[in-house]
N, C-alpha and C positions, 0 to 999 in steps of 0.2 A: 652969761659970759663963760667961755670954755676954759677949763683949768688945764694947765700943762704939767700939773704935779705928777711925778712918777707913781705908778701903781705899786702895791706891795710886792707883786710878783716880779716886776722889773727891778725893784730894789734888791730883792733876794737874789735874782739871777746875776746881779752885778758882782757878787762875791765869787772869786775864782774857785774856791773850794766847793761851793755849791755846784758850779758847772762841771767840775771834775767828777764829783760823786754821781751826778745825773748821767754824765757821759759814760762812766764805768758801768753803771747799772743798765743803761739802754744798750750798750755794746755787748756786755757779757751775759745778760739775762737769757738770751735765746739758747745758750749752751745747756745749762741744767734743765730748762723747760723742755727742750727738744729731747734730751736723753730720757727724762722722766716719762714723757708722753709716749715715746717710742717703746720704752720698756713695758708700759702698761698695755699697749695695743698690739705689739708684735713679739712673737717668740724669739728668744735669743739667736737661734740658728739663722733667722732671717734678718737680723740686725747687723749686717756686714757692710760697713763703709757708708751706706746711704744716710744714716742718722747724722754722722759727722759732716758729711757734705751739705746736708740740709741745714744743719746748725751754722756752718760757715756762711751759707747764703744769707741766713737770717741775721748773723752778726754783721755782715756787710750792710744790710738794710737798716739795722739798728743804729750803726755808726752814722750812716748817711742822714737818718732821721734826726739824730742828735745834732749834727753839724748844721743842718738846715733850720731846725726849729729852735735850738738853744743858742748856737753860735751865730745864727742869722747870716750864714754865708754859704757859698757853693763848695762842696767837698772836692776841690781841685786835686787834692792829694790821692784821690781814688778814681780820677778820670781814666777812662779806658784807652784813649789814644796813647800809644807808646807803652801800654801795659806789658805786652809780651816781651819787648826788648828789655825793659827795666826788671821784670821778674826774672828773665834769663840771666841778666847781669848779676842779680842778687844770688841766684842759685849757684852760679860759677864762683862767686866770692865765698859763699858759705862752704862749698865743697873744697875750695882751695885751702881755706883756713883749717879744715879738718885734716886734709891730706898732709899739710905741713906739720900739724901737731903730731900726728901719728908717725910721720917720717922721722921727726926728731926723737920721739919716744923709742922708735925701733932702733935708731942709731945709738941710743943710750942703753939699749938692751932691756928696756922695761916693757916693750910691746913685742910679743913673740908670735910671729906669723906661722900658721900651721896648715895652710892650704886654702883651697877655694871651694865653696859649696855650690851645688847646682843652682842655676838661675831659673826662677819660675815666676809665674804671674803673682803668686802669693806675696812676693817681695814688694809688690806695688800697693798692697792693701793698706799698710801703715800710712801711706801718703794722705789718706782721707783725714785721719786724726791729726797728723802733723800739719796739714794745711789749715785745719781748724785752729790748732794751737798757735801757729804762726800768725794767722789773720787776727785772732782775738787779742793776743798779747801785743802785737805791734799797733793795732788800733787803740788799745787801752793805754799802753805805756808811751808810745811815741805820738799817736794822734791826739789823745785826750790829755794825758798828764803833761807831756812835753809841750804840746800845742798851747794849752791854756796857760801854763806857767811862763812860757816864752812871751806870750802876748801881755802878761801881767808884770813879770819881773825881769824879762830879758833872756837872751840865749844862754848865757853862762850859768845862770841860776837854774834854767830849765834842764840843762845838761846834767848838772849835779843832782838835782832833785829826782828827775826821771830815772837816772841810772841807779841812785840809791834805793828808790822804791822798787825798781825791777829786781835788784839784788835781794832786798829784804823779803820780797814776795816768794823767794825760794827757801826761806828759812825752815819751813816745815818738812822739807824733803830729807829723806834718810841720809845720814853720813855727811851732812853739811859741815863745812869748816871755814876758817878765816880765809884760806887760800881760795876756796870755792866762792865765797862772797866777793872777794877781790876780783876774781876772774869774771864773775857775772856782772859786777859793776863796770869793769872795763868793756865787756860786751855791750852793756847798756850805753856807754859813751860812744862806742863804735856805731851802734844803731842810730843814736841821736845825730851823730855826725853825718851819716848817710842820708838821714831825713833832711837835715839842714842843707846838705849839698844839692839834693835833687828836689826838695820840697814835695816829695812823693812817698807813698808808703809801699809801693810795689817792690822796690829794691830791698827794703827792710824785710818784707814778708818772704821774699825769695831767699835771702841770706839766712833767715831764721829757720825756714823749712829745710834748707839744704844742710845746715849744721846738725839739726836733730836727726835727720834721715841718715846722713852719712855716718855719724857716730854710731847709731844703733843698727842700721840695716846694711851698712857696708863694712864697718870695722867691728861689728858684733860687740859693742861696748855699752856701758851704762850711761844713760842720759839723766843728769840731775837727780841721782838717787833712785831712779826707776830701774827695775830688773833688766839685765842685759838680754838680748835676743840673739838667735842664730842668724847672722847676716851673710853677706856675700863672702867675706873673708873670715876664715877661722883664725882666731887669734885671741890672746889674753894679755892683760896688764898684770905684771908681776914685779915685786920688789918694793922699794921705798914708797910709802904712801904719799910723800910730798911730790913724787913724780907721777905716780899712777892715779892719784886723786882718791884713793881708798874706796870706801863704800859709795861715795858720791859719784864716782866715775871720773872720766878724763877732764870734766869741767872743773874739778877740784885740784888739778895738777898745776904745779909751779910752771911747767912749760906752757900750758894753756894761758895762764896769767900773763906770762912774758910776751907771748905772741899776740894775745888780745890787746895788751897795752900798746904794743908797737903798731898794730893795725889801727887802733883807736886814735893814736897820736897822729898817724899819717892822714887819716881821713878827716880828723878834726881840724888839722892845719889847712887842708884843702877847703873844707866847709867854711872856715873863718875867712879865708882869702876870698872865696866867692861872695860871702856876705859883705865884706868890705868893698868889693868891687861894685856890688849892687847899690850900696850906700853912696859911693863916690859918683855913680852915674845919676 
């Protein structure tokens, strides 16, 4: 007589926290592994961009493997039809948020513009690392943490938990403050809302990449406590740390917190409306 008793493995996999941990490991593991292997096999002058791009590809495969083998579903959130349009929309949104933030800061006199640097191909090199960061973080925080939590506890709990974990994940960064944690949490809500609205990760990845790239490579400012670089525009943040973000950078600014909160509220309202419409249908 055949027994239908669940296996130990299936009972373990029924726990959301177990699936989250496995998802995070499978998605993120390619990053340090690729960097370690590349550093051992290739001299530093020849490790430009390609290790990050390779790691991004492996992160993509790792997440797809997790979804198919652990979640037992197709990774529709990473389907390629419509990818270019959604990625482009995310890039525009992220760039617009950065532009609005620095425009307000300039109007308040805390961002001082001092000219334009020469445009060169070297400005494109950081895109490799930023694409890797955007893909890995969005797949981990939105794809894994938000996704598993939503299926277990519902959308509202998933929004709160994923945004909180995203914010707390930046605690080790230099110069972190309560304002920075609040702005990052608001950004986490915004990204969760975009994911809820589209049920895709591409727009979230595009928004994430554009935010980091424009802050550092366009406005020459600090991103999450990392050292500022010489970007397209020569400028600096000066004055009250509540407005400049201090050592953490513009992501720790009160202006960023307010703009992120407004953007998050707008997209969350749209996402919840869309969700309600799908339930009604």
